C-alpha positions in Angstrom: 115.3 -12.2 21.8 113.8 -10.7 25.0 112.3 -7.3 25.1 111.0 -5.5 28.2 108.1 -2.6 27.3 110.8 0.1 27.8 113.6 -1.3 26.0 114.5 0.3 22.7 112.2 -1.7 19.7 113.9 -4.1 17.6 113.3 -2.1 14.6 116.0 0.4 15.3 113.3 3.6 15.3 115.1 4.5 18.9 111.4 4.4 20.3 110.4 2.0 23.4 108.9 -0.8 22.4 105.6 -0.5 23.9 105.4 2.6 21.9 106.7 1.1 18.4 105.9 -2.7 17.8 104.4 -3.8 20.9 102.2 -6.6 19.7 105.3 -8.5 17.5 107.6 -10.8 18.9 110.9 -9.6 18.0 112.0 -13.3 16.8 109.2 -13.2 14.9 109.0 -13.8 10.8 107.3 -10.2 10.8 109.6 -8.6 12.7 112.2 -10.4 10.1 110.7 -8.6 7.4 110.3 -5.4 8.9 114.2 -5.2 9.6 114.6 -6.4 6.2 112.6 -3.2 4.8 114.9 -1.2 6.7 118.0 -2.8 5.3 116.6 -1.9 1.7 115.8 1.7 2.5 119.0 1.8 3.6 120.8 0.4 0.3 118.5 2.8 -2.0 119.8 5.8 0.4 123.6 4.5 -0.1 123.0 4.5 -3.8 121.2 7.6 -4.0 124.3 8.9 -2.3 126.4 7.3 -4.9 124.8 8.8 -7.8 122.5 5.8 -8.5 118.7 4.8 -7.6 118.0 8.1 -9.3 115.5 6.8 -12.5 112.3 6.9 -10.8 110.1 10.5 -10.3 108.6 11.5 -7.0 105.0 10.6 -6.9 104.9 8.3 -10.0 102.5 5.4 -9.9 103.0 3.6 -13.2 104.0 0.4 -11.7 101.3 0.6 -9.3 98.7 -0.4 -12.6 100.4 -4.1 -13.3 100.1 -7.5 -12.0 102.2 -8.2 -9.2 102.5 -10.8 -6.3 103.5 -10.5 -2.3 103.9 -13.1 0.2 101.6 -13.9 2.6 103.8 -12.8 5.5 103.9 -9.5 3.6 100.1 -9.6 3.2 99.3 -10.5 6.6 101.8 -7.3 7.7 100.0 -5.2 5.5 96.4 -6.1 6.5 97.0 -5.5 10.2 99.1 -2.9 10.1 96.0 -1.2 7.6 93.4 -2.2 10.2 94.8 -0.3 12.9 95.7 2.7 11.2 92.4 3.0 9.2 90.1 0.9 10.9 88.1 -2.0 9.9 85.2 -0.6 8.0 87.9 1.1 5.9 89.5 -2.6 5.7 86.4 -4.1 4.5 85.5 -1.4 2.0 88.9 -2.2 0.5 88.1 -6.2 0.2 84.9 -5.9 -1.2 86.0 -3.7 -4.2 89.1 -6.3 -4.6 86.5 -8.8 -5.2 84.8 -6.8 -7.9 88.6 -6.1 -9.5 89.6 -9.6 -9.3 86.6 -10.5 -11.2 87.8 -8.0 -13.9 91.1 -9.7 -14.1 89.7 -13.1 -14.2 88.1 -12.3 -17.4 91.3 -11.5 -19.5 93.6 -13.7 -17.6 91.7 -17.1 -17.1 94.9 -19.3 -16.2 96.7 -17.0 -13.9 93.4 -16.5 -12.1 92.6 -20.1 -11.8 96.5 -20.7 -10.7 96.0 -17.8 -8.1 92.6 -19.7 -6.7 94.0 -22.7 -6.1 95.8 -21.9 -2.9 98.0 -25.2 -3.1 101.7 -24.7 -1.2 104.2 -27.7 -2.2 108.4 -26.8 -3.0 109.8 -25.9 -6.2 107.3 -27.9 -8.5 104.7 -25.2 -7.3 106.8 -22.5 -7.7 107.7 -23.4 -11.3 104.1 -23.6 -11.9 103.9 -20.2 -10.7 106.3 -18.9 -12.7 104.5 -20.4 -16.0 101.2 -18.9 -14.7 101.8 -15.6 -14.0 104.1 -15.6 -16.9 100.7 -15.6 -19.5 99.5 -12.4 -17.5 98.7 -10.2 -20.3 97.4 -7.1 -18.9 98.0 -4.7 -16.5 96.6 -5.4 -12.9 92.9 -4.8 -13.4 93.3 -1.9 -15.6 92.9 -0.2 -12.6 95.4 1.5 -9.6 96.3 -0.7 -7.1 93.8 -0.6 -3.8 96.3 1.0 -1.8 96.5 4.3 -4.1 94.5 7.2 -2.4 92.2 9.7 -3.9 95.4 11.7 -5.4 97.6 8.5 -6.6 99.7 8.6 -3.5 100.4 5.1 -1.7 98.4 4.8 1.5 100.7 2.2 3.1 104.3 3.5 1.7 106.1 2.7 5.1 105.2 -0.9 4.7 105.0 -1.7 1.0 105.9 -5.0 -0.3 109.6 -6.3 -1.7 108.4 -5.8 -5.1 107.2 -1.8 -4.6 110.8 -1.2 -2.7 112.9 -3.1 -5.6 111.1 -2.1 -8.7 113.1 0.9 -10.3 116.0 0.6 -8.1 117.6 -2.8 -8.7 118.3 -4.9 -11.5 118.3 -8.9 -11.3 121.4 -9.9 -12.8 123.7 -9.4 -15.8 122.0 -11.9 -18.2 120.9 -11.0 -21.5 117.3 -12.0 -20.8 117.0 -10.0 -17.9 118.3 -6.8 -19.7 115.6 -7.0 -22.2 113.3 -7.1 -19.7 111.4 -4.1 -19.3 111.4 -2.2 -15.8 108.5 -0.1 -16.6 106.5 2.2 -19.6 108.0 5.3 -18.4 111.8 4.0 -17.6 112.5 1.4 -20.5 114.4 -1.7 -20.4 116.8 -2.6 -17.7 119.8 -3.1 -20.3 119.4 0.7 -21.2 119.5 1.8 -17.3 122.4 -0.3 -15.9 124.6 2.0 -15.0 121.6 3.7 -12.0 120.2 0.2 -10.7 122.1 -1.6 -8.1 122.3 -5.7 -8.2 119.9 -7.9 -6.4 121.4 -10.9 -5.9 122.0 -10.6 -2.0 118.5 -9.0 -1.4 116.8 -11.5 -3.7 118.3 -14.6 -1.9 117.1 -12.7 1.5 113.7 -12.5 0.2 113.5 -15.8 -0.2 113.5 -16.4 3.3 110.1 -14.8 4.1 108.7 -17.3 0.6 110.5 -20.4 1.4 109.3 -21.5 4.9 111.9 -24.7 5.6 113.8 -26.3 8.1 116.2 -28.9 7.4 114.0 -31.8 6.9 111.0 -30.0 4.8 110.8 -26.9 2.9 107.2 -25.3 1.9 106.8 -22.9 -1.0 104.6 -20.1 0.7 103.8 -18.9 -2.4 103.2 -15.3 -3.5 99.8 -14.1 -4.6 98.4 -10.9 -6.6 97.8 -8.4 -4.0 94.2 -8.0 -5.3 93.6 -11.7 -5.1 94.5 -11.9 -1.7 92.2 -8.7 -0.8 89.6 -10.6 -2.5 90.3 -14.1 -0.5 90.6 -12.4 2.5 87.1 -10.6 2.4 85.5 -14.2 3.4 88.7 -15.5 5.4 90.4 -12.7 6.9 87.3 -10.3 8.1 89.5 -8.5 10.7 93.0 -9.0 10.6 93.2 -7.6 14.4 91.8 -11.0 15.5 92.5 -13.3 12.4 94.3 -16.1 14.2 96.4 -17.2 11.2 97.7 -13.3 11.5 98.0 -13.3 14.7 100.2 -16.6 15.0 103.0 -14.7 12.3 103.1 -12.0 14.9 102.9 -13.8 18.1 105.1 -16.9 17.2 109.0 -17.0 17.2 110.4 -17.7 13.2 111.2 -21.0 14.0 108.0 -22.1 16.1 106.0 -20.7 13.0 107.9 -22.6 10.6 107.3 -25.5 12.6 103.5 -24.7 12.7 103.6 -24.1 8.7 105.4 -27.3 7.8 103.1 -29.5 10.6 99.9 -28.1 8.6 101.3 -28.6 5.2 102.5 -32.2 5.7 99.1 -32.7 7.4 96.9 -31.6 4.2 99.2 -33.9 2.0 98.5 -36.8 4.2 94.9 -36.1 4.3 
């Protein structure tokens, strides 16, 4: 897709491209993520109109206190947009706080922390180790609220919040007994007791996997999710300024296919080395 500066933005906002997302390639993975979020929001609005999606209370942030993971694409998007909105000093203040919080998390969840800190990539084998490691997480996320909550407990990145924040409280995984036994959160209780108000999620989970499994016909990289706090802590050293970071900008500027090929080539070379 080629857009001129005065064309309407790919995101459907109705604004001109130059005034909306001028620094994002319309064919990029980030652009796909933005449109995916828009689709999720539309599904939830339709659900509300049909009497569903009515469990979560306005301004509740209970689920913002738990261990949860985001994809690197989501994190790059948050990092870049947050820095544009609030400035570099605010971003670096955030990452410094994350380092302290991550140390506290490690004290109670050594195995999960060790897995997070090993930035290994691979295929389904890495995915299975992710499930095992994160499944042993014993505490709420650093025993304090998400770093993106402001002083009154509201989300400072609500319009660009990651997939898990859009999913929780609105969708159920499937109809299996195991998932029905799972707890949505401390306030809402178990999935099995709230089925009538939750939407099925097979299609949207399949679409979400496109931002986690970076793949072409010959090769697939599991671009595994990480704790949001760990990524903030990690970026204190590696992404000091998201507005100039080569890795972040590559994800913004390249088309999805170009980024996929570049990422796969990098991982293949790492395996050879």
